[in-house]
FIKOL-641866 format. One line per 2 residues: their letters; for each residue x, y, z of C-alpha. Coordinates in steps of 0.02 Angstrom, whole numbers. Layout:
# residues N
A> X/Y/Z; ...
# end
This chain:
# residues 693
MG> 1986/4221/5102; 2146/4185/5006
LI> 2275/4315/4971; 2385/4275/4825
LK> 2364/4128/4708; 2291/4160/4536
KE> 2140/4049/4507; 2181/4014/4324
NK> 2351/3939/4371; 2311/3841/4528
GL> 2346/3679/4439; 2519/3731/4380
DI> 2643/3588/4411; 2797/3680/4475
WR> 2910/3526/4482; 2866/3476/4304
EM> 2902/3653/4241; 3068/3659/4334
AT> 3120/3486/4275; 3088/3520/4091
YP> 3175/3690/4083; 3355/3675/4014
FY> 3444/3776/4149; 3613/3709/4090
KY> 3596/3804/3926; 3575/3977/4000
DS> 3661/4094/4121; 3593/4134/4294
IQ> 3502/4291/4236; 3398/4190/4111
GY> 3368/4057/4241; 3306/4183/4369
KF> 3190/4258/4238; 3113/4087/4208
IF> 3086/4059/4395; 3008/4232/4411
SL> 2893/4193/4263; 2829/4039/4354
LE> 2799/4140/4510; 2707/4272/4408
KK> 2588/4136/4346; 2561/4078/4524
VD> 2558/4239/4625; 2453/4394/4593
EF> 2590/4524/4627; 2691/4650/4524
CF> 2866/4648/4598; 2982/4503/4638
YL> 3152/4513/4724; 3273/4368/4744
YL> 3389/4382/4895; 3524/4252/4930
LS> 3609/4215/5096; 3779/4300/5115
EN> 3938/4201/5149; 3940/4254/5332
KE> 3755/4205/5345; 3712/4369/5431
KL> 3620/4457/5289; 3527/4432/5127
VL> 3603/4504/4968; 3499/4557/4819
ES> 3533/4441/4672; 3397/4482/4544
TN> 3229/4569/4521; 3078/4560/4408
MS> 2966/4714/4392; 2895/4686/4218
EI> 2715/4732/4266; 2751/4878/4380
ED> 2717/5010/4247; 2535/4950/4239
LS> 2522/4986/4424; 2589/5164/4409
EK> 2464/5214/4275; 2313/5180/4385
SA> 2334/5319/4515; 2451/5451/4586
QN> 2462/5349/4746; 2525/5202/4645
KE> 2660/5313/4570; 2727/5342/4745
LL> 2724/5154/4774; 2816/5131/4610
EI> 2962/5236/4672; 2972/5134/4833
YQ> 2968/4964/4749; 3089/5013/4611
QP> 3227/5046/4738; 3255/4886/4837
ES> 3392/4877/4968; 3551/4794/4903
SI> 3563/4696/5065; 3450/4669/5216
KL> 3485/4598/5387; 3432/4417/5405
RE> 3285/4393/5525; 3191/4239/5583
SH> 3038/4299/5486; 3134/4272/5323
RQ> 3126/4084/5355; 2936/4082/5354
II> 2798/4109/5224; 2727/4267/5300
PV> 2704/4453/5258; 2855/4561/5303
KE> 2899/4746/5299; 3052/4793/5196
WG> 3114/4967/5138; 2944/5047/5177
GE> 2833/4919/5089; 2727/4768/5131
LL> 2795/4610/5046; 2761/4424/5049
NI> 2914/4323/5104; 2940/4153/5018
PL> 3093/4067/5095; 3202/3958/4985
LI> 3231/3793/5075; 3329/3651/4995
NG> 3235/3489/5035; 3126/3597/5145
EE> 3268/3620/5271; 3426/3713/5216
FI> 3391/3900/5201; 3483/3983/5053
GT> 3382/4143/5029; 3210/4213/4999
IL> 3097/4286/4866; 2999/4442/4915
CG> 2839/4483/4819; 2734/4639/4823
PL> 2651/4759/4844; 2546/4654/4960
KN> 2357/4667/4932; 2298/4554/5073
EK> 2387/4495/5229; 2291/4331/5247
IS> 2365/4169/5181; 2254/4016/5173
GK> 2317/3843/5218; 2303/3783/5038
EK> 2400/3933/4974; 2536/3905/5101
KE> 2556/3724/5044; 2566/3779/4861
LE> 2698/3909/4906; 2797/3779/5006
KF> 2804/3669/4849; 2867/3819/4750
SV> 2993/3860/4887; 3076/3688/4881
AA> 3074/3676/4690; 3141/3853/4667
AS> 3275/3828/4801; 3338/3672/4712
AI> 3342/3760/4542; 3425/3918/4609
SN> 3556/3818/4704; 3602/3722/4547
LK> 3599/3881/4444; 3717/3966/4565
RT> 3839/3820/4567; 3838/3808/4377
SD> 3859/3996/4358; 4004/4000/4482
LL> 4088/3853/4395; 4071/3932/4223
AE> 4140/4096/4289; 4289/4005/4365
IQ> 4322/3911/4202; 4310/4072/4103
KL> 4429/4157/4224; 4554/4014/4210
DS> 4542/4014/4020; 4573/4201/4009
SA> 4715/4193/4135; 4797/4051/4038
EV> 4784/4149/3876; 4858/4304/3955
RK> 5000/4208/4035; 5052/4150/3862
RM> 5078/4332/3819; 5146/4382/3989
LG> 5324/4327/3957; 5351/4513/3945
SA> 5311/4555/4124; 5459/4605/4233
LE> 5430/4455/4345; 5437/4332/4198
VN> 5594/4413/4124; 5687/4391/4288
RF> 5632/4209/4303; 5679/4175/4123
VD> 5851/4256/4141; 5881/4163/4304
LL> 5839/3999/4217; 5959/4036/4072
LD> 6098/4077/4193; 6071/3911/4282
LA> 6077/3819/4116; 6234/3912/4061
LT> 6325/3870/4224; 6276/3686/4208
AT> 6322/3673/4024; 6491/3761/4038
KA> 6534/3704/4215; 6572/3885/4259
EA> 6576/3926/4445; 6484/4093/4444
GF> 6398/4214/4330; 6277/4359/4310
VA> 6158/4439/4185; 6136/4628/4184
IT> 6008/4723/4079; 5977/4909/4053
DS> 5825/4983/4141; 5678/5066/4052
SE> 5771/5232/4042; 5914/5143/3950
KN> 6040/5240/4055; 6084/5118/4194
MT> 6120/4932/4190; 6056/4826/4334
VR> 6093/4645/4380; 5937/4540/4345
AH> 6013/4371/4396; 6173/4311/4477
KN> 6243/4150/4548; 6389/4118/4668
LP> 6465/4292/4652; 6589/4341/4790
DG> 6517/4450/4928; 6511/4632/4874
FA> 6551/4595/4690; 6378/4636/4620
EK> 6362/4794/4726; 6532/4866/4677
MN> 6531/4812/4495; 6531/4958/4371
LN> 6446/4913/4206; 6458/5083/4123
SQ> 6514/5053/3944; 6627/5207/3947
NG> 6727/5185/4107; 6667/5022/4185
MF> 6728/4843/4201; 6706/4808/4015
EW> 6750/4909/3862; 6623/4912/3719
SE> 6606/5013/3558; 6478/5026/3418
ED> 6611/4987/3287; 6647/4817/3363
SE> 6478/4795/3446; 6483/4604/3465
VL> 6638/4608/3576; 6661/4650/3760
IL> 6838/4675/3823; 6883/4666/4008
SD> 6962/4832/4057; 6959/4834/4248
YD> 7082/4696/4289; 7115/4760/4464
FV> 6931/4742/4511; 6914/4560/4456
AE> 7084/4518/4532; 7026/4589/4698
YK> 6891/4454/4702; 7013/4318/4642
VK> 6925/4292/4474; 7044/4193/4364
SI> 6941/4184/4205; 6791/4281/4140
LA> 6688/4261/3981; 6566/4403/3941
VP> 6450/4424/3792; 6361/4587/3754
LV> 6172/4600/3723; 6161/4719/3576
EK> 6003/4788/3496; 6011/4912/3351
KK> 6194/4950/3391; 6152/4989/3573
LI> 6222/4893/3721; 6070/4834/3819
GV> 6150/4702/3931; 6292/4587/3980
FA> 6293/4397/4005; 6452/4343/4099
LM> 6524/4181/4168; 6670/4171/4290
SF> 6793/4044/4356; 6903/4054/4512
DA> 7018/3910/4457; 7165/3959/4347
SE> 7166/3789/4263; 6986/3807/4201
MF> 6978/3910/4041; 6821/3944/3941
SE> 6804/3854/3773; 6723/3894/3606
FS> 6576/3791/3666; 6553/3910/3814
LS> 6554/4059/3697; 6427/3974/3585
VL> 6311/3938/3734; 6318/4119/3793
TN> 6292/4190/3619; 6139/4079/3594
FT> 6068/4126/3764; 6091/4312/3735
EQ> 5984/4296/3578; 5848/4214/3682
IK> 5855/4355/3811; 5842/4487/3674
LV> 5688/4399/3607; 5607/4401/3779
LN> 5654/4584/3806; 5570/4631/3643
NT> 5415/4539/3701; 5429/4633/3866
KL> 5424/4802/3780; 5276/4748/3674
FE> 5180/4690/3826; 5225/4844/3927
NF> 5160/4951/3783; 5003/4845/3777
TT> 4979/4864/3966; 5000/5053/3958
RY> 4880/5071/3812; 4753/4954/3893
FD> 4760/5048/4058; 4742/5215/3967
TL> 4590/5143/3879; 4512/5097/4047
VA> 4545/5275/4111; 4461/5345/3955
MS> 4312/5227/3982; 4297/5286/4163
RA> 4298/5468/4109; 4167/5432/3977
YD> 4059/5347/4109; 4081/5498/4224
HR> 4011/5606/4085; 3842/5519/4096
SP> 3786/5670/4201; 3858/5843/4240
FT> 3848/5795/4424; 3975/5654/4401
TG> 4091/5736/4274; 4269/5722/4339
HS> 4218/5603/4479; 4356/5475/4447
GQ> 4489/5611/4440; 4424/5684/4602
VS> 4427/5515/4689; 4605/5488/4625
NV> 4663/5656/4694; 4582/5633/4865
AA> 4647/5455/4882; 4824/5512/4839
EI> 4811/5653/4968; 4761/5530/5103
AY> 4900/5408/5056; 5026/5551/5062
QM> 4958/5606/5232; 4981/5427/5294
KF> 5164/5432/5235; 5146/5300/5100
SA> 5291/5277/4980; 5290/5366/4812
EE> 5252/5201/4724; 5106/5163/4841
IK> 5033/5338/4816; 5046/5316/4628
NI> 4956/5148/4638; 4813/5217/4742
SQ> 4798/5366/4625; 4787/5249/4474
AG> 4656/5143/4562; 4552/5300/4590
LI> 4554/5339/4404; 4474/5172/4360
HD> 4379/5125/4520; 4210/5127/4431
VG> 4267/5055/4264; 4169/4897/4305
MC> 4009/4997/4275; 4061/5004/4092
GV> 4078/4815/4085; 3895/4779/4118
VE> 3765/4779/3980; 3623/4898/4024
IT> 3481/4792/4093; 3323/4827/4190
DG> 3405/4750/4343; 3519/4902/4353
FQ> 3564/4865/4534; 3665/4713/4475
AD> 3785/4828/4384; 3809/4933/4539
YN> 3824/4784/4655; 3949/4686/4550
HP> 4049/4826/4470; 4196/4817/4594
EI> 4224/4633/4549; 4200/4667/4364
GA> 4323/4813/4371; 4453/4708/4462
SM> 4434/4567/4335; 4470/4691/4195
IE> 4643/4727/4265; 4698/4576/4367
VL> 4774/4492/4214; 4895/4637/4192
PI> 5070/4645/4269; 5022/4788/4386
SK> 5026/4810/4573; 4905/4703/4673
DI> 4863/4861/4772; 4777/4934/4619
IE> 4676/4776/4586; 4621/4753/4767
AV> 4580/4937/4791; 4460/4928/4643
RT> 4387/4763/4706; 4355/4822/4885
HH> 4311/5008/4872; 4129/4974/4921
EW> 4167/4860/5069; 4123/4928/5241
ND> 4228/4920/5397; 4084/4835/5491
GW> 4053/4706/5354; 3896/4784/5280
GF> 3974/4832/5114; 3978/4741/4949
PN> 4011/4635/4848; 4095/4515/4971
GL> 4046/4580/5143; 4227/4599/5200
KG> 4262/4690/5363; 4405/4768/5460
DE> 4577/4702/5415; 4502/4591/5279
IP> 4493/4750/5175; 4664/4805/5109
MS> 4718/4980/5158; 4713/5036/4977
GR> 4528/4986/4971; 4490/5076/5134
IL> 4570/5236/5068; 4480/5224/4901
AI> 4313/5196/4989; 4322/5357/5089
AD> 4390/5455/4940; 4241/5395/4836
YF> 4122/5446/4975; 4201/5618/4995
AD> 4195/5653/4807; 4012/5601/4804
IT> 3947/5703/4952; 4041/5862/4904
SN> 3960/5858/4732; 3780/5898/4689
SK> 3659/5766/4628; 3481/5759/4568
AR> 3427/5708/4743; 3525/5830/4853
KA> 3643/5977/4865; 3828/5955/4903
FS> 3865/5942/5089; 3949/6088/5176
LK> 4118/6054/5256; 4037/6063/5428
KV> 3912/5929/5378; 4049/5823/5299
LE> 4148/5823/5462; 3991/5779/5561
DL> 3948/5638/5441; 4125/5568/5448
EL> 4110/5552/5636; 3947/5455/5617
RR> 4028/5336/5491; 4191/5314/5587
EK> 4224/5129/5624; 4057/5082/5543
QF> 4077/5118/5359; 4257/5179/5364
DE> 4420/5131/5448; 4453/5241/5599
KV> 4633/5283/5550; 4583/5333/5373
VE> 4442/5444/5440; 4565/5526/5559
EL> 4689/5563/5418; 4555/5634/5302
IK> 4492/5748/5442; 4670/5812/5467
IL> 4679/5856/5281; 4509/5944/5286
EK> 4550/6042/5443; 4717/6097/5371
KQ> 4628/6165/5217; 4495/6242/5327
NK> 4632/6340/5417; 4700/6418/5258
KI> 4714/6607/5243; 4554/6690/5187
EE> 4641/6746/5027; 4651/6561/4980
TF> 4513/6440/4934; 4491/6264/5004
DF> 4566/6203/4840; 4577/6258/4659
CW> 4406/6218/4587; 4475/6124/4435
KF> 4584/6014/4545; 4443/5984/4669
KG> 4327/5932/4527; 4453/5806/4459
EP> 4510/5914/4311; 4391/5848/4177
ED> 4490/5905/4024; 4349/5946/3905
VC> 4270/6058/4038; 4416/6138/4127
EN> 4530/6173/3978; 4402/6297/3912
CP> 4363/6376/4081; 4437/6549/4119
AF> 4466/6505/4302; 4576/6359/4248
QQ> 4664/6457/4111; 4710/6602/4227
KN> 4734/6494/4384; 4638/6624/4484
VY> 4605/6588/4667; 4426/6651/4673
CW> 4349/6552/4530; 4179/6631/4568
GF> 4248/6798/4513; 4235/6746/4329
PG> 4067/6768/4242; 4113/6639/4110
VL> 4164/6492/4219; 4091/6324/4165
CE> 4029/6262/4335; 3864/6198/4263
KH> 3965/6074/4158; 4010/5981/4318
GD> 3847/5998/4411; 3855/6171/4494
NS> 3716/6274/4415; 3769/6423/4520
CD> 3908/6464/4642; 3784/6439/4784
DC> 3783/6254/4738; 3973/6242/4745
FI> 4064/6161/4892; 4219/6271/4865
FN> 4122/6435/4871; 4013/6384/5018
EW> 4164/6326/5118; 4245/6497/5091
IE> 4086/6587/5148; 4075/6470/5298
RV> 4257/6508/5341; 4231/6696/5329
ET> 4076/6685/5441; 4175/6586/5570
LI> 4313/6718/5571; 4183/6855/5594
QT> 4097/6762/5737; 4263/6734/5826
DK> 4321/6915/5799; 4470/6857/5695
IE> 4439/6990/5562; 4376/7169/5577
VK> 4206/7192/5497; 4193/7345/5386
NM> 4041/7458/5393; 3922/7419/5250
EH> 3737/7454/5240; 3607/7413/5108
KV> 3430/7467/5067; 3309/7393/4942
LK> 3189/7499/4841; 3059/7400/4745
KD> 3019/7467/4572; 2907/7410/4430
GF> 2990/7251/4364; 3153/7269/4463
AV> 3228/7324/4629; 3366/7449/4670
VQ> 3494/7392/4798; 3578/7544/4876
LS> 3747/7502/4953; 3854/7614/5061
GE> 4020/7597/5150; 4165/7479/5111
ID> 4148/7308/5031; 4284/7181/5068
VS> 4298/7002/5130; 4224/7046/5300
VA> 4056/7094/5224; 4054/6963/5087
PQ> 3933/6845/5178; 3815/6989/5220
LR> 3815/7052/5040; 3795/6877/4969
NA> 3645/6839/5082; 3560/7005/5041
LK> 3571/6980/4853; 3531/6793/4861
EL> 3373/6821/4965; 3308/6947/4838
ID> 3341/6834/4689; 3272/6678/4775
SG> 3113/6773/4822; 3079/6809/4638
TV> 3159/6981/4616; 3279/6925/4481
NL> 3310/7096/4400; 3418/7210/4508
VV> 3506/7377/4493; 3650/7394/4617
DL> 3681/7575/4663; 3868/7596/4699
SE> 3867/7786/4723; 3899/7773/4911
VA> 4028/7634/4903; 4199/7706/4945
FI> 4301/7546/4926; 4285/7372/4851
DS> 4408/7228/4833; 4411/7067/4730
SG> 4311/6968/4859; 4172/7097/4852
LG> 4172/7095/4662; 4167/6906/4669
IF> 4003/6913/4766; 3929/7027/4631
VV> 3978/6899/4498; 3901/6757/4601
AY> 3737/6853/4615; 3744/6900/4430
KL> 3761/6717/4379; 3622/6664/4498
AK> 3504/6794/4423; 3549/6734/4248
TK> 3499/6555/4293; 3326/6624/4338
EG> 3315/6725/4176; 3354/6889/4263
TI> 3504/7006/4268; 3597/7130/4377
RF> 3652/7302/4322; 3776/7415/4412
AA> 3761/7602/4421; 3848/7762/4479
AR> 4014/7684/4530; 4143/7806/4598
PE> 4307/7824/4500; 4406/7724/4628
VL> 4279/7581/4623; 4265/7589/4434
KV> 4454/7574/4422; 4451/7409/4519
IK> 4311/7342/4408; 4412/7384/4251
LT> 4574/7313/4322; 4486/7147/4347
RL> 4410/7162/4171; 4237/7138/4240
DK> 4180/7288/4140; 4185/7170/3989
HL> 4051/7060/4070; 3947/7165/4190
QL> 3824/7299/4134; 3885/7469/4198
FE> 3783/7630/4193; 3822/7807/4245
TV> 3657/7832/4338; 3527/7724/4423
EQ> 3394/7797/4309; 3486/7739/4153
AG> 3512/7565/4228; 3326/7552/4267
TD> 3265/7576/4089; 3205/7433/3977
F> 3170/7308/4117
# end
């Protein structure tokens, strides 16, 4: 019995359909949709996945999908809904196996699928189409022949589509680059080339023996030599171009004239004649164009002065273009940063993500002793590493955005006069050390160091944040996971340096946190600027009832990496006898609608984990209304109060509350000093606290 082919479309002429479709008019996405539509007519399945062979020919990379009928499947039964989740999340790449070259059923990412290889002329393998969910594992001989016809026709069409798409992309890239280069006369590189060219022309036209062009830097305080020819050894290094006490005298009143003032200096280098013209903009000296002769018989003429004057006007024009382009570059980059932040705000779990990646990447670069400029570049790359996600129109094939966003992001900045490190870090931050990353499958030293650093910073920011699917990793789990990924996903040296940073923070004093929460979360301005922990720069952010943790994905302090790392650190110190544990006991009395927690002894950092666990267990078990009896508590510090605030916020998330009763004067004084009396409910007696529950 046959497995797949629809009876009503058995006579479908695949080659005729392919030949009459105007592939040249449309992009690859439209072309793939047409091919999928033909397959839908031919094959009785719901999901279709196109995988193409990678450049290294070791794996298949997901190119496109079609799941237009999958919703019909999910509505039929609960079991189908589970299948829906499986088939809606295809792997972005799969290891190439011999079975992919045959028309047979295969198992991929937990599902049964039919494999249809794409063979040009029936021989050259370029990829495969997977169809599913499979209803029957038997394929008849006739069906296999029909699918072989489809395989060859589809392979030919897809190969041509890919070549056309790549060619169009290259043409578009060249067109955009050419357009930008017309405007890029303002980049620092182009200014230097232009000035160097003018100096060459001036020397040729005037027959001068040497010369230089100096221009003020961006701060407009210092003048630096941008081009020089045939200067005596040491001349450029020792030359003083300060307009007040340097080689030339210049004044605003007579701004078009430069007068040689340091005769001894030029005589030292045997300069017999010098002609210098000032570059003046809005009555400010912005540069000097000078020609020199070492032959006493050669004097500069009016023609020489005319040439220099003309050339200085050309340089001023270019410098103005430079400033305009630099302003454009700055504004454009700031726009990309704003786009990245806006994209981060798609969910509370990702708010501040780009800022966090930037901070972590900069820390690693600093640990690796990079230069200040290199650290700045990596930090900037972190701010926009996911900007390519904003450059993709939302489509049902959402994986394409994720898979291609590094290339898209790099293309958005590679036309700018910025460091190549920034561009390549964005392009390669999803490549893996072992070659199993994307989009280009680079491995090892093929990945620039900036990309390797950004990759691990992105990973760290992700796993230390909560998501819909999982809680943030603990520091212990992060360190374990890094070891598993060492040399596979991440460069060994970069893993080693990140671990050093984490262990250094782990060894901080207990009065300190792993990091300030706002810094750790990437300082999302619209969240942190209104948060009391940020405003007061307090170490224990969990000690504030009004902190805005839920705005960046932490619904309670128990979800927060920073808080859990601190608890983990305290527990380690207790287990290793590094701190003396105070005597604290607690009892729980269940009442109608609430529970009384009787505490006795001293509450400080040494009992914080014990107190936190006791209150958390009660709240998690459903006892969300508590009265904490403080009558037998002789001492409490800020860490103990912080645990009360953590429990109070947790109870609030479950529509409960915590009230505090019978605090001794010395304990009440600490509560009032920390201003927690403005937020917590305080009662003189347990009986008063227990009313109205």
